Each structure stands twice: as structure tokens, then as C-alpha cells.
N, C-alpha and C positions, 0 to 999 in steps of 0.2 A: 262664626259669628263677630262681626267688628263692634268693640265697644268703645263708644266716643265719651269722652269726658269734656266738660266745659266748667268755666267758674259759674257762670249765670245763666244756664239753660240757653234759650234763644232769644235772650236779650238783644242779640245782634241778629238783624234781619238775614245776615250772610249764613248764620248756621242753618236756619230753616230751609234757606236755597240749596245749600250744598247737600243736606239730608234729603231733599226732594229728589235730587239727580242720584243719589244712593238708592233710594227707593226705586226709580225708574231703572236703575240698572240690575234690580233682582239682587242686590246685596244684603243680606239680613243684618240688622244692628240694633243696639240699644243704646239709647243717650242716656249719661248720667251728667248730674250738676251738682257742684257743691252746694248753690244756693237757688232756690227758686227764682225765675223770672222776674225782674222788677221794672221792667218796660214794656209795657203793653200797646206796642206801635205796629201791630200787627192785627189782621181780621180774617185771613184766608183760612178756609176749613181746615188746610193741612197744617198750618202753622199753630191753629188752636189745638189741634189733636196732638201733634208733637208735643206741644207744651202740657198738654194734661197726662201724657204717657212718660214723661222725663222722670227718671228716678233722681230724688233729690236726697244728696246725704246730711245736709245740715237742717235742723239742730241736730247734731250728733248725741246719741243716747250716751250718757257719760259710763254708766254701769256696762253698757254693752262694749263701749269703746275700751275699757280696762280690761274687760275679759277678753276682748280680741287680741289685745296686747300681750297678755299673759299666756295664751294658747297658741299665739304665732309661731313661738320656737318649735312646738311640736308639730304644727301644721305644715310650716314651710322649711323647717331644718336648716340647711345650710345656707339656703337662698335668704332665709331671715338673717342669719348672722352677718353675711357679707353685705347685705342692703343697709342693716343697722351700722355696720362699722363706716360705711359711706356716708349714712346721715350724720353721724357723729364726726368723723375725721375728714371728710371730703372738702375740697376747696371751696371756700365760700366768698360772697363778695363782702359780707360785714359779719360783725358778731350778732346783729339782729336776724341777719338771714340763717345763720346757724340755728337759732331758736325756731325761727318760721318753719324750717326744714324738718326739725324734729317733731314738731306738732303736726305737720302734714303727714309724716310717717307714721304717726300712730292712726290718723284717719285712713291711711293706705291699708294698715293691717285691717281695720274693721271692714273696709271696702273689699278687700281681697279675701277674708274669711267668707264673706256671703257670696263672693263670685266663684270660689273653688270648685263647687258642684256644678255651675253653669258651664254652657258652651262659650268659651273664650277662644277666638283664633287668635286675635291681635288686638291691642289698645292705641286708639289714636285721640290725642288730645288736641282740641282748639284753643289757641293760647297756651303759653307754656310755663306760666307762674304758678299760680296756686293750684288750680285744677291739674296743671300739667306735673307739678310735683307728686300729686297722689296719684296720677296715672303712671308716672314713671316708676315709683316704688311699688304700686299695685301690680304692674308688669313683672318687675323683678320678681317679687314674691310668688306669683303665679308660673314663673318661667316663661311668660309669653312674650312675643316681639312686640316693640314700642315704637310709635312715631308721633311726629307732632307737626303742627302749623305754626309758625311764630308771625305775630304780627306787627306790633309797636310798642305799646306801653309795657307789654310782657318782656319784652327783649330789652329795655332800657331802664324805664323807670321802677317797674317791679322785677326786674331780672333776679332771679334765684337759682343757684346751682346750675346754670345754663351749660357750662363747659361738660359738666359729668351727663348731663342730658344728651348734648351733642355726641358725646364719645359712645354712649351705648346706645343710640337710637338705630333702630332697623332702617329706617328712613326719614329724612325731613323734607318739609313741604316749604319750598321758597316761594313766596307770593310776589318776589321782583329780583333782578339782578343784584340789587343791593343786599337783599337778604341773603342769597347765595354767597356773596363775597363775604359778608360777616360771618356766616358759619363756617366757611373756610379758614377765615382767621382765628376762629375758636377750635380748630383741629378737626372739622368735618372732613372726610374723604370724599373724592368726586363722585363715587358711586352711590354716596348717601344722598346726594342732593338733588331734587327734581324740582324744577320751577312749575308751580300750578297757579295760575292767576286767579285771584277771587273775582270771578265773572258775575254777571247779571243776566237777567232774563230780560233780553233785546226787545222782545215782543211786548213788553208795557211800555217801552220807551221808545217812541216814534216822533219824528219830528212833526211839527205844527204846520198846518196849510200855509202856503206861500203867501205873504201880506197879511197876515193874520193880525198885526198890530200896525198896519199902516196909519200914518197919521198921528201916531202916539210917539212920545219921546223915547228913544231908545232906552232899554232896561237892562241894567246889569244885576244880575242873580248871584247870590252865594247863600250856602246854607250849612247847618250843621250845629253841634251842640256849642253853645257860647262859652268856649273856653280858649285859653291863650294859644293852644297848637293850632287853632284854626286861622289865625291872623287876622280878625275882623277889625281888631284896632287900625291895623295897616292898611286895610281896604278902606275905613272910613277917612283916614288921612289922605289916601289917594283920590277918593272923591272931593276932598276940598280943593286938592290940586287942580282936578278937572273942571271945578266950578270957577276957580280964580282964571282959568284959560278961557273960560265962555264956552264950555262945550256943553251941549243939550244931551241931558241923561236924567234918569232917575235909577235908584240902588235899592233892591230889597233883600234883606238879610232873614232867611227863614231859620227858626229854632229858638230854643231856650237854653238857659244855663246860668251858671253862677256869675257871669260877666254882664248879665243883661243890663244891670243899673248902671255899671260903668259905662258900657258902651252906649246907651242912651244918653249919658251926661256928656259924653264926648261929642254926639250928633247935636245937641244942643249948644255946647260950648263953640263948636265950629259953625253954627248957624247953618246947619245943613237939614233942618227939619222938612223943608220943601223938596229934598232931593233924595234923602235916604230914610228908609223905615225899616223897622224891626216887626216880625210877626209877632214875637213873643211867646211862640208856642211850638213845640216839636211837630214836625210834619210826619204823618204816618205813611207807609209804604203805599198806600192806595192813593194818597194826595200828590205824591211826588210826581208822577209824569206831567199832572195838568200844571204844577207850579213850575217845572222846567219848561214846559211849552210857553209859560206867560213872558218869557224874557227873550233877550237877543244876545246876551253874552253870558258867560258863566265863568265865575272865578273862585278859586280857593287859594287865599295868601298864606297857606300853610306855613309855620315857623317850628323851629325846635324849642319847646317850653323850656323855662328855668328850672322845673322840676323835672326834666328829663321826659316828659310826655311828647309825643310825636305821631303823627299820621304815617302809617306804612304806604298803604295805596288806596285812596279815598273812593269809597264805592260811589258816593254823590257825584264825583267828577265823570265817573264812567255814564252814570245814569244822564247827566246834561249833555255830555258828548253823544250819546246815542239819540238823544232827541234833537240833534243837528246844531245845538249851542257852540259857538266858537269858544274855546276854552283859554284861559289864562291861570296857570298855577306857578308853583315854584320848584325849582331845582333841589328837590329835598327826598332822601329815602327812596321810596319806589315810583315817585310819581314820573320821572323821566321815561320809566317803560311805557307809559300810557300817553303823556303829552310830549310828542318829540318836536322840539322847536323846529316852527317854520313849517312843519309837515302837518302834524294832527292838532296843533295848538301853538301857543307861545308860553315859553318858560322864562321866569325872572329868578334873579336871586333872593332868598329867603331875607325878611327884615329890611327889605329894599324900597321904601314907598316910592321913589321918584322913578325905580324901573317900572314897578306895577301900574304908577297912573300913565307912563308913556306907552305901556303895552295896551292898556284899556283905550287910551286916546287913540291909538292906531285902529284899533278894531272899529270904534264909534265912528271914525272919520273914513276909512276905507271899507266901505261895504262889500266891495269885491274881494278884498282878503278875508273879511270876515265870513262871507258864503263859501269861499275855497275850503278854508280851515274848518268850517262846520261840517261840510260834506266829507272831507277827508278823515275827520275825526269820529263821525259816526260810521264810515266804512270801516276803519281801523277798530273799533269797538265791537262791529259785528263779526269781524274777521277773528280777532285775538280774545276778546272778553265775554262772548256769548258763553253762559255759564255751562251747557252741556259739553261745549267743545274744550272750554278752558280747564274743564275737570277730567278730561279724559286719561290724562296721566295717573292721577290720583285712584279713578276706577280701576285701571289697569293693575296698580300696586295693591289695591285691597284684593281683587280677584285672584292675584297670585298667592295671596296671604291664605285666603280661603280654599285654594286649591291643594294646600298641603295638609288639609284637616279632612278626616273621612266624612262624606257626604251624610252618613247616618248620626254622626255626632253633630253635625250642623241643625239638624231638625230637633234636638232635644228640648231647646227652650220654647215656651210658650209666650213669651214676652216680648215679642219681635215686632217692631212695626217696619216692614221693608220686604221685598220680595213676595213670595207666595204666603208669607205668614201674617200680612197686613190684616 
């Protein structure tokens, strides 16, 4: 059985989407989470069922956690002392991280104690910071193989004990070529690394009917949490340049977040109220297709934030391209794997308002180019990023893990959602 662990359940739609394919492939699994999902932007029966059945570790029972730590040397013997030595003496990014790792080691002892009589073939972590640390030490204590998928903040802003995790991982899921190169620099071997794109269900994201917005001003769309890494401030500045050039357009930014007031003030200060609007609320997965089909161009002006937060490979960019929108984004992290400049979209350098404005201007004025990039982008997403296709390498890896476990042992747990146990 595959045991998944995440920081916050299915707060990211990607987790539910991936596990839907795991289930379709008949792979038995259990989902664990440090915390309950705190973002309810999903309503599909599968996502709701998965959220309901997720095993949540926090709040951790203090007495139980202390008891688990005390009995762990007896339960896990040499593995406990080896893992503890790593937690205490392993290479760490900061003194704070050393304390964080020790705290998560205690959580891992409690988690592993509860799992030791269950059928555990392999442990996989989505994101490799907090939940990944618990998964890493839990697998070590149990003597099981461990793998992880690294995304963005977990690899940079929230990086914890990453070199150790890379060295001991059975395999590492790389969501882009950038990620593969990063892990190689951290000491990963070629045979550990597997590129598995975070795909989407392309049947939910289809192009709008031709001429659906005939007679209206061309519309630029952008969306996501209103935080620095999304680059919305640069987009608004680019819109001011377009207005000064006399370009006809309007721009809609979908989402909410801590920078909403600041971005609204920027729109007002630049006198763009008749051109740029913010929805002020997050879009659900069910609302996204219609939102994408309401526009003519999609842009994400992603940047590397001052606090080291950054996007890995934005799912909304895939969704917009699947809807046939020509895309403009930045040459950052995994985005060039999706937006190939001049072929599937236009790439500009991060933090460059002038380049962003020029790229948008070009698509607004050259509808032939916009149509060509929209078609080629949609075809590319369907070819490379359709979720069932993109996840095939990961499914093969999971099946290989399960193949090493006696089939009778795989039938023991009754808490499975996936395969014939659903």
C-alpha cells in the first residue's frame, strides 16, 4: 500500500487530481496530512470523499507523542538511533531548521508507531518540507522506501534538510527540468530522478466557441492568490503602458489574498479603474473553466518573491492554455517547460514590465499570432500535460514498489480508498 503524506490534505486541487489517477490505476493508498484542509475550493464527490477520509495528525496528543518517543527505541531499534542521529547532527540550513527537524522527528515517531502494524509498501510525500520531514523519518523508522515530489516554496522558502532527503530517497518526482537540475546539484543520482509533470484534466478545460466575444474589447486574464510571487503588480504596471499606447483592452485578475488592498490602490493610483478589475475572491475549480473562456489572452507575470516564495509550474497556466488562450509568462523555474517561447506562448524575463507590456501588446494587435499560439498551446497541453498521461511514470514507479510486497499483505488494511478497497 502507498501511504501519501501532505502538509494540509487536499488544500491544493492537485493532490485530489493525482490521487484520482492513483485510484483509477487500482493502486491502494491512504492519505495522511499534518493538518486538515483549510481551503474548500472543491466540491466534486471524489474530493469531498478524499477530504473526509484523510488521516489528520494534528493536533498531536501530547501524552501519546511522549509515549511514542519513549517506546520508539524498543520498537524500531537501530533504525531509531540512526534516524535520531541524523535529526540531531545532520546538515541543516539554519539553527531554526535543526529545531524544526527535531520537532518533526517526534511527530514521525508517533506516526510510525501507529503505522507499524499496517501494510506499508512505500511512503510518498507531496511537498518536502513539514509533511515531507515526517514522511522521511517515518519511512526510515519503519524501514520502508521513501519518495517525494518537490514543488516551490518547500524547496526554497521552507527548505528543511533537503540534502538528506535527496540522498535517501528511493526516487524523486521532478515537476520540470529545472527541478531535475536542482536535485542533481544537491547530489541526486540520475536514476533517482523522474520528470512527472503536474497535469490537469483537459476535458474540463476546452476552448470557447469561435467569436464568443466579438465586438467586445480584448480581455487579458490573470488569476491566483494575490501574493508577490504571482507578479500582479507588474501586470498592472504593464496595463498602464498599454493604456498610454492607446491599446484597446481590459484586464481581469481573479483571486484574493494579502495584497488585494495594495493592488487595488495601485489600480486607483494609475487611474486604471476602467481597464483593470479584481474579482476579490478565489475561484473554485468548477468556476475556472468559464473564467478562462471569458478572455482572449492569459498571463502570469511570476517573479521570485523577496521571501524566496516562487511558483514551480503553475496549474492555472496549463488550464488557460487548454482553453485555447495564448499565454504570456516569465522565464522562471518550470514555466519554460510549458510555455515554449514563440511556439506555445510568449516568455519574458521576470520583473520586466516593459517586456511584459510588449508581449501583451503584440498579441492584442496580431490576432493571427494570438490564434496560432492559442492553438499550439492547447495542443501541447493535451499532449504533455493531460493528467492521466503525465502521471504514467509515477504510476509505474508505485506499481513497481507494490510488486515487491506479498499480495496477501496488501489486502490487510481496511482503511483504503483506491483500487478494489474503495
